Steps between C-alpha positions, in 0.01 A plus 500: 500500500623846416465727798415868452791745495295780656554488880134565588374240254756250628391567857138443404570175310718353773257581779208364299685174433602470865143565612325272250741222400804457725525441876853647513749713312727196478234300313422790264869541413552126462203465265596805290870412491605812687768552760329598824803704603512684164127574510523638854800712397318631193186587693710659774665723237148626418434565870286191570569254778360149530291428810497128573203524737268661244669332199524823306737770391433845646 
């Protein structure tokens, strides 16, 4: 799957997938073939942090 390049669109897509399809960030990354560390670093560069308790980026 090609993820959006726009930070706000990416945030929306990731949070929607985490809410509706995946019980954890690890499982989302594993299924999409992404590095969890790289995704967290990318989202952090946009100012978003992952909250494990709510399973979403904020």
